[in-house]
C-alpha positions as MATLAB code, in Angstrom:
seq = 'MNAKKTASSRLGSTKWQRFAIKPRLSRIVLAVAALAVVKLGVLVSMGLRAPQAPAVPAPRAQAAVAPASQAPSAGITAPVTVARAVILDDAPAHAAQQAPAAAPPAQKPQPQAAPESVLSIQVLKQRAEALDRQEQALKTLEADLNTRLARLKELETTLKSMLDEAKSIKDEKMRHLIDVYTNMKAKQAASVLETLDENVAVKILAGMKGRQAGEILTFVSAKKAAKLSEELTKFQVGPDLPQKP';
ca = [
       0.008   -0.012    0.019;
       2.726    2.372    0.887;
       4.563    1.514   -2.326;
       1.470    2.400   -4.376;
       1.070    5.739   -2.583;
       4.698    6.529   -3.161;
       4.457    5.657   -6.872;
       1.275    7.665   -7.267;
       2.812   10.669   -5.505;
       5.844   10.494   -7.750;
       3.623   10.404  -10.850;
       1.659   13.356   -9.569;
       4.764   15.396   -8.857;
       6.114   14.559  -12.292;
       2.879   15.766  -13.901;
       2.972   19.004  -11.896;
       6.593   19.539  -12.920;
       5.638   19.110  -16.569;
       2.725   21.530  -16.208;
       5.033   23.986  -14.462;
       7.686   23.771  -17.172;
       5.197   24.371  -20.004;
       4.072   27.817  -18.780;
       7.696   28.803  -18.300;
       8.533   27.749  -21.844;
       5.572   29.638  -23.205;
       6.618   32.738  -21.305;
      10.143   32.457  -22.662;
       8.854   32.079  -26.207;
       6.607   35.106  -25.764;
       9.553   37.116  -24.380;
      11.769   36.098  -27.265;
       9.010   36.950  -29.736;
       8.482   40.353  -28.088;
      12.186   41.091  -28.151;
      12.330   40.028  -31.785;
       9.456   42.408  -32.633;
      11.136   45.242  -30.723;
      14.438   44.537  -32.428;
      12.720   44.415  -35.844;
      11.130   47.811  -35.183;
      14.452   49.257  -34.035;
      16.215   47.859  -37.087;
      13.545   49.266  -39.424;
      13.723   52.723  -37.833;
      17.526   52.681  -37.934;
      17.490   51.438  -41.497;
      15.489   54.534  -42.472;
      17.910   56.935  -40.736;
      21.279   55.119  -40.867;
      23.033   52.292  -42.700;
      21.459   48.866  -42.058;
      22.896   47.119  -39.011;
      24.444   43.709  -39.481;
      22.085   40.755  -39.045;
      22.002   38.820  -35.792;
      24.390   35.871  -35.990;
      22.552   32.536  -36.012;
      24.854   30.782  -33.512;
      24.303   33.541  -30.938;
      20.498   33.309  -31.322;
      20.609   29.521  -31.001;
      22.797   29.746  -27.966;
      20.255   32.170  -26.449;
      17.281   29.848  -27.105;
      18.845   26.418  -26.425;
      19.290   26.737  -22.649;
      15.573   27.372  -22.266;
      14.691   23.747  -23.046;
      17.377   22.237  -20.852;
      16.409   23.388  -17.361;
      13.967   25.731  -15.575;
      16.779   27.884  -14.223;
      18.136   28.386  -17.732;
      14.718   29.533  -18.878;
      14.806   32.468  -16.467;
      18.084   33.808  -17.879;
      17.153   33.326  -21.515;
      15.410   36.702  -21.971;
      18.405   38.458  -20.425;
      20.723   36.630  -22.859;
      18.537   37.534  -25.826;
      18.324   41.169  -24.729;
      22.079   41.285  -24.276;
      22.538   39.783  -27.765;
      20.146   42.396  -29.205;
      22.075   45.217  -27.447;
      25.409   43.816  -28.598;
      24.171   43.499  -32.163;
      22.762   47.006  -32.152;
      25.870   48.470  -30.549;
      27.909   48.716  -33.829;
      25.100   50.497  -35.648;
      24.500   52.824  -32.681;
      28.228   53.495  -32.431;
      28.379   54.165  -36.170;
      25.471   56.606  -35.812;
      27.025   58.348  -32.826;
      30.541   58.440  -34.333;
      31.511   61.782  -35.866;
      31.845   62.130  -39.580;
      35.138   61.034  -41.022;
      37.682   63.797  -41.250;
      38.323   65.058  -44.778;
      41.622   64.041  -46.345;
      44.484   66.214  -45.309;
      45.203   68.928  -47.857;
      48.685   69.901  -48.927;
      49.980   72.828  -46.889;
      49.755   75.986  -48.914;
      52.402   78.678  -48.672;
      51.382   80.989  -45.882;
      50.803   84.583  -46.806;
      52.696   87.247  -44.980;
      50.841   88.550  -41.908;
      48.894   91.767  -42.348;
      51.057   93.488  -39.718;
      54.227   92.676  -41.708;
      52.618   94.024  -44.894;
      51.506   97.194  -43.165;
      55.018   97.722  -41.799;
      56.486   97.247  -45.290;
      53.964   99.642  -46.798;
      54.689  102.243  -44.161;
      58.396  101.837  -44.702;
      58.018  102.328  -48.464;
      55.879  105.430  -47.897;
      58.396  106.816  -45.456;
      61.172  106.287  -48.005;
      59.102  108.007  -50.721;
      58.422  110.924  -48.411;
      62.122  111.200  -47.625;
      62.932  111.314  -51.347;
      60.274  113.971  -51.928;
      61.571  115.986  -48.973;
      65.118  115.802  -50.312;
      63.923  116.940  -53.732;
      62.018  119.835  -52.164;
      65.091  120.849  -50.198;
      67.189  120.840  -53.383;
      64.557  122.910  -55.177;
      64.312  125.301  -52.236;
      68.095  125.800  -52.254;
      68.010  126.476  -56.018;
      65.192  128.973  -55.575;
      67.048  130.728  -52.757;
      70.126  131.013  -54.993;
      68.067  132.480  -57.815;
      66.326  134.904  -55.453;
      69.706  136.064  -54.166;
      70.848  136.652  -57.742;
      67.622  138.538  -58.520;
      68.112  140.700  -55.447;
      71.641  141.475  -56.559;
      70.395  142.406  -60.018;
      67.631  144.491  -58.493;
      70.135  146.359  -56.384;
      72.365  146.891  -59.379;
      69.502  148.115  -61.543;
      68.254  150.407  -58.805;
      71.669  151.954  -58.422;
      71.902  152.326  -62.202;
      68.466  153.938  -62.316;
      69.345  156.270  -59.487;
      72.531  157.187  -61.239;
      70.727  157.705  -64.516;
      68.117  159.791  -62.790;
      70.722  161.899  -61.149;
      72.465  162.333  -64.485;
      69.160  163.106  -66.173;
      68.265  165.565  -63.443;
      71.651  167.136  -63.766;
      71.268  167.427  -67.497;
      67.764  168.732  -67.059;
      68.997  171.329  -64.633;
      71.658  172.267  -67.151;
      69.021  172.631  -69.885;
      66.864  174.696  -67.597;
      69.786  176.995  -66.891;
      70.516  177.292  -70.636;
      66.890  178.172  -71.557;
      66.685  180.524  -68.603;
      69.689  182.502  -69.815;
      68.308  182.672  -73.387;
      66.032  185.410  -74.590;
      62.329  184.633  -74.362;
      61.693  184.769  -78.112;
      64.686  182.533  -78.900;
      63.793  180.038  -76.135;
      60.200  179.881  -77.441;
      61.312  179.038  -80.961;
      63.495  176.170  -79.629;
      60.843  174.785  -77.279;
      58.397  174.425  -80.147;
      60.765  171.912  -81.768;
      61.297  169.790  -78.609;
      59.187  166.932  -77.300;
      56.263  168.157  -75.242;
      57.357  166.197  -72.118;
      60.901  167.668  -72.276;
      59.530  171.174  -72.951;
      57.137  170.834  -69.995;
      59.961  169.729  -67.666;
      62.105  172.693  -68.779;
      59.267  175.141  -68.231;
      58.530  173.533  -64.821;
      62.156  174.060  -63.732;
      62.001  177.773  -64.562;
      60.461  180.492  -62.517;
      56.852  181.230  -63.312;
      57.559  184.654  -64.743;
      60.190  183.375  -67.150;
      58.018  180.466  -68.298;
      55.089  182.784  -68.935;
      57.243  185.199  -70.907;
      58.515  182.337  -73.152;
      54.957  181.058  -73.768;
      53.928  184.484  -75.104;
      56.221  183.905  -78.097;
      54.893  180.358  -78.769;
      51.966  179.782  -81.118;
      48.591  179.843  -79.423;
      47.808  176.127  -80.063;
      51.242  174.997  -78.877;
      51.108  177.336  -75.872;
      47.716  175.933  -74.818;
      48.981  172.345  -75.041;
      52.167  173.141  -73.096;
      50.203  175.017  -70.442;
      47.863  172.056  -69.957;
      50.708  169.556  -69.650;
      52.609  171.867  -67.339;
      49.593  172.091  -65.040;
      49.265  168.291  -64.913;
      52.963  167.929  -64.216;
      52.956  170.407  -61.323;
      49.599  169.491  -59.751;
      49.455  165.800  -60.585;
      47.395  163.474  -62.781;
      44.378  163.572  -60.407;
      43.434  167.034  -61.622;
      40.076  166.812  -63.480;
      40.461  167.373  -67.179;
      38.390  169.580  -69.372;
      35.342  167.908  -70.971;
];
């Protein structure tokens, strides 16, 4: 009797173990299917935005599913293994998406241009040299002009002295002529004055005394006397005297 009870209890426990294993297997299959669906969705979304990730290796998937049928304890860790495999498989694509773009090929070094400060210094130096040359040319021209001005001043002084001398000589000659015409008789002096230039005749008459000049003009023709009298008045009074209309 006891042997039958023991055998029946063993059979019952074996049935319960089988019933307990079946739900666990179904849960594992559902978990694997859910993970596969999630992975498929992730792969599809990544395929639209980035290069397609490499397919899941078959040996790794088999290794993830096989332990589930061997023991109940292995069935508990199967979803973790599958999830880890999914994460490891997606890691290269995620890393490729997160990695920065490849650097462009290195270009050949081009000859560097001179800095702007160096160019500005060179330009300023060239301008300074040009200004120095212009200043030197202006100094040379100034010295030449000063030399010419000195020569002109010398010539001016010489001409002025010559003019003064000529004027003194002329004045002396004029005084001599005045003395000559003063000592002449009025009629004789009048006949000579009519032949002289009007300016010279006016100067001679202006150097005489008024009485002597008037006496000489009485012997000059009326037309000539009027002209000489007019010019004599201008000479003595000045050119500002209003003329006759």
